[in-house]
N, C-alpha and C positions, 0 to 999 in steps of 0.2 A: 215233656214236663221241661218247664224251667220253676225252679222254685224260687220264690219273694219276699213271702212275707211271715211275721214271724208266726200264725196259726197255721201256716203251712209247713213251715220246720218244729214246731210243738209237735202236730200232729203226727209230726215221721220220725221227732224225737219218743214218743212214746209208742210208738208200734216196735223201732228201734231194740227198745230195753223189754220188749216183749219176748221179739226173740233172742235176746243177749240173754236173756234171764232161762227162757227154756233150753238151750243150746248148756249155759250151765249148768240146769239138773240134770242134761247128760252129762253131764262131766261130772258132777258128783258124783253120782249111781255108780259111779265106777271107780273113782278115787276111794269109796267108802263103802270098797264090797272086797271081801275074801279073796279074789282070784287077780285081783290089780289088772293093770295094764300091758298091753303087750306091743314092743317096738316091732314096726314095723318097717324103717328105714333110717339110712344115718346122710344126708345134704348137702350137696358139694360143701361149705360152712361147718361142717363138722355137729351140724342141728340137727336130732333126733326126732323120726318123726313116728308117733304112735298111731292104731286106730282109733283113737279117742279125736284126736286132732280131723283125721277123715270123718268118722261121722258128724261131730261138731259143722263145721264143714258141711258136706250136706245138708245135713239142718238147715245151717245160716242159709247157705246158697237157694233152697227151696224156696223157704219161707220169701226172702225180701225179695225173688221174682216175683210171688204170687203177689206183693202187695205191691209193687212199683217195677212191672218188666221194662220200662225204659229205660234203667238207669244199668246199670257198669256195675263186676262186681269184679278188682283188685283185692289177688287172697295170696299169702304166706303162700300155702297149699299149690299153688299152678305156678305153674312154667312162668318164663322170663314171659316170651314170646304172647302166649296164652294176656297175661297178665295189659300189654300196651294194647291190645285191641281192644279193653272196656275205657283207658283215660274217654270224655270227651265233657260232653255239659255237666255233667250229675252222675256220679261211680260212688260206691259204696270200696270203703278199701277198710278188708275184717283179717282180724287172727283168731282162726275159731278156738284157738291155747296157745296161750299166752305163758310161758317159762316151764316147755313140754318138761325138758329137766325135772323143773320140783314136783312138776305131774307125777307123771316115774319114778320118783325115788319118793315117794309120799311127803312132802314136804308141804307143808299149807300154803303156798304163796302161788298162786297161778290163775289165769283171767279168760273174759273173752272180751276184743276189743272189738268196735265195728263204728267208723268216721263217714261221714255222707262229706263230699270233695266238688265240688264244681270247678271243677280245671284245675286247679291250682289254691284253691283258695279254701278254705273248711267249714263247713257250716255246720255239723251235729260233731260230735263225740262221745258216744255211748264205751263205757268198761263195766264191766259185769266182776265184782266178786265173788262166787257161789261158796268159799268156803265159809264168808265171815257176812253173805245176805247182803253186804254193798255195791247196789248200782249209785253210779258214777254218769253223770253228764252233763256236757256245754250244748248251747247252740251260739251261734256269733252275732255276739252286742249285746244277749242277754243273759249271761252269766252263765255260771255252774253250781252244781246240787249232785249234792249223796242224798238218799232215800228221803229227798223234799228239802234237804237243808240246804241252805246260800253255803256255797262255798270263800272263801275267803283264803287265800294266805296270811303267815303269821305276819313276813314282811320284814324278816332280818335283814341287815342295814350291812354286816361287816362277816369275816369270815370266822372271829375268836370267837361271836356268841355265836356260832351255827353249828347245827347238827348237817353233816354234808354223808348222801350213802356215797359212795363208790365201787366203781369197777373196769378198772384200765391197765389193763396187764399188756394188753396188744395196740399200745399208742409204744410210738415211738421212745427215744429214749431220753433226749431233752422232757417231752413231758410229763414224759413217767415221772422222771424225776422230781420237772417240779409242781408237780400231783404229790407226789406220793412220799417228798423230803419237805417239804414247802410246805405245799397249801393244806396237807394232813397234819402236819406238828403244829399246825396254825390255829386249823376250825377246834371247837370245845369240844366234838363226838366225830369219832368215823363210824360208820354205818355199812352194811351191806345185806341185802336180805333175797341179793337172786333174781329178784324180777322190776325190770324198771319201772312198768308200765303202770304199776301200783305203788309203788315209789316218790313216780311225779304227782299220781294221785295226790298223795298222803304232803307232799307239799300243797298245792292245790288246795286241803282242807287242814294246811297247818302245823304238820306232826312231822315233817321235815323243812329244809327250811331250803337246799338246793341236795341235787346228782348229778354226776358224774359219769356218764359210762362210754365207751370205747366202738359201739358196735348193733349198733341197732339200724332198721330198715326204718320205710315209711309207715305200715303197720304194725308196729311200735310206740313208733309217737301219733300217729295220726290222729288218733283219739283225742289219749290224756293229753296230749300238747297244748290243743285246742279248749281242756278243759279246765288246766292248768293260766291260761291265760285268759280263760273267763271266770278263773278267782282272781287278778291281779299278777299274777306270775309271769317270767317270761321263760323262752327257751329258745338254742340256736347251735349251731355247728361250733366248731372250737375257733374257728375265724369273729364272733357276733353274727353267722350269715346263718339262711336256714337254708336248706336242701332243694334241689328240683326234684317234686314229687316225682315228677316222667320220669326218672333217670331209674330209677330202683337202682341202690346205688347203697350200700354201709354206709354209715357214718359214725363218728363222737360225736356226743351233747353235751351238753353244758344247760342244765333246766333250775329252776332261782325262786323262789319267793319276791322278789325285789329287782328293783332295773339296778343297783347299787351294788348289792351285795352278785348278782352277775356279772357286772363289771368289772367287780374286784380279781375275781374266780377267771375269768379267762385272758386280765391283764397277769396273773401270777403261771397262767400256762402258759403263757406265748414270750414270756422272761427269755 
């Protein structure tokens, strides 16, 4: 199947939203239970895996495969070799529980992220925030929405007027210095919530102006990046480019509500 029309994309986005909602219901039941969650593994990058990561992934994969059997599925919880085999003309990129650390610590900022790609091009992005029951979605060329409300970035044009979300402790010394000692001092407000996916959706919603994060993967940015762009924003790596999806490497990003502030941030980082 080759996805082309707006109607086809809208139907897929609706079905993906239903799956994301189902996974979110699964996660929120555990989050609100007295028993809590169990840590089952620590990955090579030191990020945790909970039993809910695996349960949510199983739920999402089974449902997406049932609806779209010809589409591949790339997931955070799969090994790299298995993921590479899934790339093709249409494939989903999923994070069944984004921000597992928040989830395990009972911090109410986590999400389910599902994107549909065709080779290197994003077609659909869906992010569900189950704690606040907010469904963010974007379709390439056709806008971004949250619970049916059309999204548009605030369009802040300068760092001095911006609320900037920063998480950059793993960056090289020069970039770290420029961000925390120049950019952060210049910004109107500096924030950090521990969930880059929702933070980028908040830029799309006009609640934040920029996010700088040191260590993301394609399953982090795949859905929310499209949502942001469809709301009028822009994102890139620190050199102003986009990562190659199939490389599956971690990368730092800047996401902004306007091209002007994006350029200003990139210029400050690369002084």
